[in-house]
C-alpha positions as CSV (number, residue, x, y, z in Angstrom):
1,M,16.2,-35.3,4.8
2,K,14.6,-32.0,5.7
3,V,11.3,-32.7,7.6
4,L,8.6,-30.5,9.2
5,F,7.4,-32.0,12.4
6,D,3.7,-31.5,13.1
7,T,2.8,-30.5,16.6
8,N,1.2,-33.9,17.5
9,V,4.5,-35.7,17.0
10,L,6.5,-33.3,19.1
11,L,3.8,-33.4,21.9
12,D,4.0,-37.2,21.8
13,A,7.7,-36.9,22.8
14,M,7.4,-34.0,25.2
15,L,4.4,-35.5,27.1
16,G,5.4,-39.1,26.9
17,R,2.1,-40.0,25.1
18,E,1.7,-43.8,24.5
19,P,1.5,-45.7,22.3
20,F,3.2,-43.0,20.1
21,L,6.3,-42.2,22.3
22,A,8.8,-44.7,20.8
23,D,8.4,-43.4,17.3
24,A,8.5,-39.7,18.3
25,I,11.6,-40.3,20.4
26,F,13.3,-42.2,17.6
27,L,12.6,-39.3,15.2
28,L,13.9,-36.7,17.6
29,N,17.0,-38.8,18.2
30,A,17.4,-38.9,14.4
31,V,17.3,-35.1,14.4
32,E,19.8,-34.9,17.2
33,S,22.2,-37.2,15.4
34,G,21.8,-35.3,12.1
35,R,20.1,-38.1,10.1
36,I,17.1,-35.8,9.8
37,E,17.1,-32.0,9.6
38,G,14.1,-31.1,11.8
39,F,11.8,-28.1,11.3
40,M,8.8,-26.8,13.2
41,S,6.6,-23.8,12.5
42,A,6.7,-20.8,14.8
43,T,3.1,-21.5,15.7
44,T,4.0,-25.0,16.9
45,V,6.3,-23.4,19.5
46,T,3.4,-21.6,21.1
47,D,1.1,-24.6,20.8
48,V,3.6,-26.9,22.5
49,H,4.1,-24.4,25.3
50,Y,0.4,-24.0,25.9
51,L,-0.4,-27.7,25.7
52,V,2.5,-28.9,27.9
53,A,1.6,-26.3,30.5
54,R,-2.0,-27.3,30.5
55,Q,-1.3,-31.0,30.6
56,T,1.4,-30.8,33.3
57,K,0.1,-27.8,35.1
58,S,3.7,-26.5,35.1
59,S,5.1,-23.5,33.4
60,E,8.6,-24.8,34.1
61,A,7.8,-28.0,32.2
62,A,6.4,-26.0,29.3
63,I,9.5,-23.8,29.0
64,G,11.6,-26.9,29.3
65,A,9.8,-28.5,26.4
66,V,10.1,-25.4,24.3
67,T,13.8,-25.0,25.2
68,R,14.5,-28.7,24.2
69,L,12.8,-28.3,20.9
70,L,14.5,-25.0,20.1
71,A,17.9,-26.7,20.7
72,L,16.9,-29.4,18.1
73,M,14.8,-27.8,15.5
74,E,14.9,-25.1,12.9
75,I,12.0,-22.7,13.1
76,C,9.8,-21.9,10.1
77,A,8.6,-18.3,10.1
78,V,4.9,-17.8,9.9
79,D,4.5,-14.5,8.0
80,R,2.0,-13.0,5.6
81,E,3.3,-15.0,2.7
82,V,3.0,-18.3,4.5
83,L,-0.5,-17.4,5.8
84,E,-1.7,-16.4,2.3
85,Q,-0.2,-19.6,0.9
86,A,-2.1,-21.5,3.6
87,I,-5.4,-19.8,2.6
88,A,-4.7,-20.6,-1.1
89,L,-4.4,-24.3,-0.2
90,E,-8.1,-24.3,0.7
91,L,-7.8,-27.1,3.2
92,P,-10.5,-27.7,5.8
93,D,-8.0,-27.4,8.7
94,F,-6.2,-24.0,8.6
95,E,-3.6,-25.1,11.1
96,D,-2.6,-28.0,8.9
97,A,-2.5,-25.7,5.9
98,V,-0.1,-23.4,7.7
99,Q,2.2,-26.4,8.4
100,I,2.1,-27.3,4.7
101,A,2.7,-23.7,3.6
102,C,5.8,-23.6,5.9
103,A,7.1,-26.7,4.3
104,I,6.5,-25.3,0.8
105,E,8.2,-22.0,1.8
106,L,11.4,-23.7,2.9
107,D,11.3,-26.4,0.2
108,L,11.2,-29.2,2.8
109,E,11.2,-32.8,1.7
110,A,8.6,-34.2,4.0
111,I,6.1,-33.6,6.8
112,V,5.7,-36.0,9.6
113,T,2.3,-36.2,11.4
114,R,-0.1,-38.6,13.0
115,D,-3.0,-36.7,11.3
116,L,-2.5,-37.9,7.8
117,N,-6.2,-37.1,6.9
118,G,-5.5,-33.4,7.7
119,F,-2.8,-33.3,5.1
120,V,-4.5,-34.9,2.1
121,G,-3.7,-33.0,-1.0
122,S,-0.4,-31.7,0.3
123,P,2.2,-31.0,-2.4
124,V,4.9,-32.0,0.2
125,P,5.1,-35.7,0.9
126,V,3.5,-36.6,4.2
127,F,4.5,-39.5,6.4
128,S,3.3,-41.0,9.6
129,P,5.9,-41.3,12.3
130,Q,6.1,-45.1,11.7
131,E,6.6,-44.6,8.0
132,L,9.4,-42.0,8.5
133,R,11.0,-44.2,11.1
134,S,11.0,-47.1,8.6
135,R,12.6,-44.9,6.0
136,C,15.3,-43.9,8.5
137,D,15.9,-47.6,9.4
138,L,16.2,-48.5,5.7
139,A,18.6,-45.7,5.1
140,E,20.9,-47.0,7.8
141,G,20.8,-50.6,6.5
């Protein structure tokens, strides 16, 4: 399954945010093992760097987080076409619209996020980390 990871799920793993950590780590392990093909937008990379650096007060930790994610995930380009698609979606949160437009551009099968309300109306199926984890567990059984 080809899945776009929203920034919040990746930050849960990179910053060890409870009570979300277990689901985020499970999903990243599913990417590492090849059960999920993970994607993140190019804008997520800069957001993760900024937020990890701010939270940890360490540029080394921020670069480490980005490096780990780059080793796991494919990167969705954010170009004019994606940005125009995001505008056309007319969603209240432009950042969420960019995530959706990235998923549309690459014909991804799902988006995983803790912000389900921000993705209402997405033409790409949207799952919470718990929902996607359940689907992965069912696929194994």
